[in-house]
C-alpha positions in Angstrom: -22.2 -36.6 64.3 -21.0 -39.5 62.1 -18.0 -39.3 59.8 -17.3 -42.3 57.7 -14.2 -41.2 55.9 -12.3 -37.9 55.8 -8.9 -36.3 55.7 -7.6 -35.4 59.2 -9.5 -32.5 60.8 -7.9 -31.4 64.0 -9.9 -32.0 67.2 -9.9 -29.3 69.9 -6.5 -29.0 71.3 -6.5 -29.2 75.1 -4.4 -26.9 77.2 -2.3 -29.8 78.4 -0.9 -32.9 76.7 -3.3 -35.8 76.3 -3.2 -38.7 78.8 -0.3 -41.1 78.2 -0.8 -44.8 77.5 -2.5 -46.5 80.4 -3.5 -43.3 82.2 -7.2 -42.4 83.0 -9.4 -40.3 80.7 -9.0 -36.6 81.1 -11.9 -34.9 82.9 -12.8 -37.7 85.3 -14.2 -36.6 88.7 -12.3 -37.3 91.9 -14.6 -40.2 92.7 -14.2 -41.6 89.2 -10.5 -41.4 89.5 -10.8 -43.4 92.8 -12.8 -46.0 91.0 -10.1 -46.2 88.2 -7.4 -46.7 90.8 -9.3 -49.4 92.7 -10.1 -51.1 89.4 -6.4 -51.1 88.4 -5.5 -52.8 91.7 -7.9 -55.6 90.9 -6.8 -55.7 87.3 -3.3 -56.4 88.6 -4.4 -58.8 91.3 -2.9 -62.3 91.0 -5.5 -65.0 91.8 -4.8 -68.2 93.6 -6.8 -71.5 93.7 -8.3 -70.3 97.0 -9.5 -67.2 95.3 -11.3 -69.2 92.6 -8.5 -69.4 89.9 -9.0 -72.3 87.5 -9.4 -75.3 87.4 -8.0 -74.3 83.9 -6.7 -70.9 83.1 -4.3 -68.9 80.9 -2.9 -66.4 83.4 -3.4 -65.4 87.0 -4.3 -61.8 86.4 -5.8 -59.5 83.8 -2.6 -57.5 83.7 -0.5 -60.6 82.9 -1.8 -60.5 79.4 -2.9 -56.8 79.0 0.5 -55.5 79.9 1.8 -52.9 77.4 0.8 -50.8 79.3 -1.5 -52.2 82.0 -4.8 -52.4 80.2 -3.2 -52.3 76.8 -2.4 -55.0 74.4 0.2 -57.7 75.0 2.3 -60.3 73.3 0.6 -63.1 75.2 -1.0 -65.6 72.8 -3.9 -68.0 73.3 -4.8 -71.1 71.3 -8.1 -71.7 69.6 -9.0 -75.0 68.0 -11.8 -76.8 66.3 -12.7 -79.1 63.4 -13.6 -78.2 59.9 -15.7 -80.7 57.9 -15.4 -81.4 54.2 -18.3 -79.0 53.5 -16.8 -76.1 55.4 -18.8 -76.5 58.6 -17.0 -75.7 61.8 -17.3 -77.6 65.1 -15.7 -75.8 68.1 -15.5 -79.2 69.8 -17.2 -77.9 73.0 -17.5 -81.4 74.3 -13.7 -81.4 74.5 -13.4 -78.0 76.1 -13.1 -76.0 72.8 -12.7 -73.8 71.2 -10.3 -72.2 73.8 -7.3 -74.2 75.0 -6.2 -73.1 78.4 -2.5 -73.2 78.8 -2.4 -73.8 82.6 -4.3 -75.9 85.2 -4.4 -76.5 88.9 -3.4 -80.1 88.5 -2.0 -82.4 85.7 -5.2 -84.4 85.8 -7.2 -81.4 84.7 -4.9 -80.0 82.1 -6.6 -79.0 78.8 -5.4 -80.6 75.6 -6.2 -80.3 71.9 -8.2 -83.4 70.9 -6.9 -85.6 68.2 -9.9 -84.9 65.9 -9.2 -81.2 65.8 -7.9 -80.1 62.4 -7.9 -76.3 62.9 -5.7 -74.4 65.4 -4.8 -70.8 65.6 -3.1 -68.3 67.9 -4.7 -65.0 68.9 -2.8 -62.2 70.6 -4.1 -60.1 73.5 -6.1 -57.1 72.4 -5.9 -53.8 74.3 -8.6 -52.2 76.3 -7.4 -48.6 75.9 -10.3 -46.2 75.2 -12.9 -49.0 75.9 -15.3 -46.6 77.6 -15.4 -44.3 74.6 -15.9 -47.2 72.2 -18.7 -48.6 74.3 -20.4 -45.2 74.2 -20.6 -45.1 70.3 -24.3 -45.3 69.5 -25.3 -48.6 67.9 -27.2 -46.7 65.2 -24.0 -45.0 64.1 -22.3 -48.3 63.5 -25.3 -49.6 61.6 -25.1 -46.4 59.5 -21.4 -47.0 58.7 -22.3 -50.5 57.4 -25.0 -49.1 55.2 -22.7 -46.4 53.7 -19.9 -48.8 52.8 -19.5 -49.9 49.2 -20.9 -53.4 48.7 -17.4 -54.6 47.7 -16.2 -54.0 51.3 -19.4 -53.8 53.3 -19.1 -55.2 56.8 -21.8 -57.0 58.7 -23.2 -55.9 62.1 -23.1 -58.6 64.7 -26.2 -58.3 66.8 -25.7 -59.9 70.2 -26.9 -59.5 73.8 -25.1 -58.2 76.9 -24.7 -60.9 79.6 -26.1 -58.4 82.1 -29.2 -57.6 79.9 -30.3 -60.7 78.0 -33.1 -60.3 75.5 -32.0 -56.8 74.3 -30.2 -56.8 71.0 -27.0 -54.7 70.9 -24.2 -54.2 68.4 -21.2 -56.3 69.2 -18.1 -54.1 69.6 -15.6 -56.2 71.6 -13.7 -59.4 70.9 -12.1 -60.8 67.8 -15.5 -61.8 66.5 -17.5 -58.8 67.8 -19.2 -61.2 70.2 -19.6 -58.8 73.1 -21.4 -55.5 73.3 -20.3 -54.1 76.7 -17.3 -53.9 78.8 -19.0 -55.6 81.7 -19.8 -58.6 79.4 -16.2 -58.5 78.1 -14.9 -58.6 81.7 -17.1 -61.5 82.7 -16.2 -63.5 79.6 -12.5 -62.9 80.1 -12.7 -63.8 83.8 -14.4 -67.0 83.0 -12.3 -68.0 80.0 -8.9 -66.7 80.9 -8.8 -66.9 84.7 -11.4 -69.7 85.3 -13.2 -67.3 87.7 -16.9 -67.6 87.9 -19.0 -64.5 88.4 -22.6 -63.5 88.8 -22.9 -63.3 85.0 -21.1 -66.5 84.2 -21.5 -68.7 87.3 -20.5 -72.0 85.8 -17.0 -73.4 85.5 -15.4 -74.4 82.2 -14.8 -78.1 82.7 -11.3 -79.3 81.9 -11.3 -81.1 78.5 -15.0 -80.6 78.6 -15.3 -83.3 81.3 -17.8 -82.2 84.0 -16.6 -85.0 86.3 -13.2 -83.4 86.6 -14.6 -80.3 88.3 -15.1 -82.0 91.7 -11.4 -83.2 91.5 -9.9 -79.9 90.4 -12.0 -77.1 91.9 -13.4 -76.8 95.5 -14.4 -73.1 95.7 -18.2 -72.6 95.6 -19.5 -70.8 92.6 -19.8 -68.0 91.8 -16.3 -67.3 93.1 -16.3 -63.6 92.6 -17.6 -62.1 95.8 -18.3 -58.5 96.8 -15.7 -56.4 98.7 -16.5 -54.3 101.8 -18.0 -51.6 99.6 -20.3 -54.0 97.8 -18.3 -54.1 94.6 -17.2 -57.4 93.0 -14.0 -58.0 91.0 -16.1 -57.8 87.9 -17.3 -54.3 88.7 -13.8 -53.0 89.6 -12.1 -54.2 86.5 -14.9 -52.9 84.4 -14.4 -49.4 86.0 -10.7 -49.5 85.2 -11.3 -50.4 81.5 -14.2 -47.9 81.1 -12.0 -45.0 82.4 -8.8 -45.9 80.5 -7.8 -43.1 78.1 -7.4 -43.8 74.4 -3.8 -43.9 73.1 -2.6 -40.3 72.6 -2.8 -39.1 69.0 -0.1 -36.7 68.3 0.6 -34.3 66.8 -3.0 -32.9 67.0 -2.7 -31.5 63.5 -2.4 -35.0 62.1 0.2 -37.0 60.2 1.0 -37.2 56.5 0.5 -41.0 56.5 -3.2 -40.6 56.8 -3.4 -39.3 53.2 -1.7 -42.6 52.1 -4.0 -44.5 54.4 -7.1 -43.0 52.9 -5.8 -43.2 49.3 -5.1 -46.9 49.7 -8.8 -47.5 50.8 -8.0 -48.5 54.4 -10.5 -45.9 55.8 -13.3 -47.8 54.0 -13.3 -50.2 56.9 -11.2 -48.4 59.5 -13.7 -45.6 60.0 -11.8 -42.6 61.3 -14.2 -40.7 63.4 -17.3 -41.2 65.7 -19.0 -39.1 68.3 -20.0 -40.8 71.6 -23.6 -40.7 72.7 -25.0 -37.5 74.3 -26.5 -39.5 77.0 -27.1 -38.1 80.5 -26.3 -41.5 82.1 -22.7 -41.3 80.8 -19.8 -39.7 82.7 -18.8 -36.3 81.5 -15.4 -37.6 80.3 -17.2 -40.0 78.0 -20.3 -38.3 77.0 -20.6 -36.5 73.6 -16.9 -36.8 72.7 -15.5 -36.8 69.2 -13.0 -39.7 68.9 -10.9 -41.1 66.2 -10.6 -44.9 66.7 -10.1 -45.9 63.1 -12.4 -49.0 63.2 -15.9 -49.9 62.2 -16.5 -52.8 64.6 -18.1 -54.8 61.8 -17.4 -58.3 60.7 -15.6 -58.5 57.4 -14.7 -61.6 55.2 -10.9 -61.7 55.5 -10.4 -64.8 53.5 -7.2 -66.6 54.2 -6.2 -63.8 56.6 -8.9 -64.9 59.0 -8.3 -67.3 61.9 -10.4 -70.3 60.7 -12.5 -70.2 63.9 -16.2 -69.7 63.8 -18.1 -68.0 66.7 -21.9 -68.1 66.4 -22.9 -66.1 63.3 -19.3 -65.0 62.8 -17.9 -67.5 60.3 -14.4 -68.9 59.9 -13.5 -66.1 57.5 -15.0 -63.3 59.5 -13.1 -60.9 61.7 -14.1 -57.7 63.5 -12.3 -54.6 62.2 -10.2 -53.6 65.2 -9.7 -49.9 66.2 -6.3 -48.7 65.3 -6.5 -45.4 67.2 
C-alpha cells in the first residue's frame, strides 16, 4: 500500500468533482457533517479576555491565521527567537518566554518582547490544515518505511514523539514545522495554548508573559483550564479537531495528472516529497478517511536543510532540521 516514488497514476475518478478548498471530505455521514459545521463555528470564534484569551496571544481565532480558505494556510507570520552559542548549541530562552514571541497581549505590562541576549530570530508562516484527517491516518510504519527506502544522501529522520492525549506511547510526528506533534488533537491543543493563550485539559498552564510567572496574576483572571465543555459535552478543543479532521485535501485536477510531475520527479523532488500513501484500514476510522489512497507529496520526516532552515531547534529537531511539508 506504500508508494515511494512514481509517475502519476490516476486515482479512481469520482462521479462528481472533488471537494473545493475548505470543504468537508466527500463521503462523510450526516452526523459527521454536523460535527464539521459545528467545528468550523468554533474555528472562526473570536475569543475575548473573558473567554480565556491571553494573557499573550497572536490572534483571537484559529481562522484569523488559517484563512485561505478557512482551515487552509495564511500569510500571517509568527516570530521565533533564541540564542546560538559559539559551539552551535541552541537555547530557546524559555525563561524569557521563548522560543515563540506573541505579538499581542491583554495589557502593556504583559507584552512579550525579544530579550537582548537573543541572536537568532526567524519568521514562520501559517501552515494549512487541509487534508489533516487523511494525513493523521497514514500508518506510522509506512513513514518509517519511506525513511528506510530513501537514499542515504537525502534520507530523512523520523521524529518520534508522544501525543498530549496519550503520553508514554511513541508516535511518528507528522504536524508542525519540526514534526513535533503526532495527532490533530495535540496540534489543536498546542495551537490553542501558543497562539490564543487558551488553556485546555491537555495544556492547562498559561504561557507566562516574558517567561515571568508573577505577571500571570496581573494579566489573566480566568481560572485554568479555560476551555470548558458546551451543552453537548464537547470542548472547543474537540470541536476544532473535528473540523480539521474532516477537511478535504486540496483538489488535484485534472485527475489524469499534470506534465509538471515528470519534471518534479526528474529533478529528484519526489525523493523527499513522497507522492502517495494509503491511509490505515482501521475500523475505528471514519469511512471517508479509512483505507484511502492519497497523494500528499510529503514524507513528514526531518531533513537537514542547511542554510534554508529556520535556525530554531525544537527537542531532537536541530536548527538545520525541517519537516518535509505535504504539497498536495
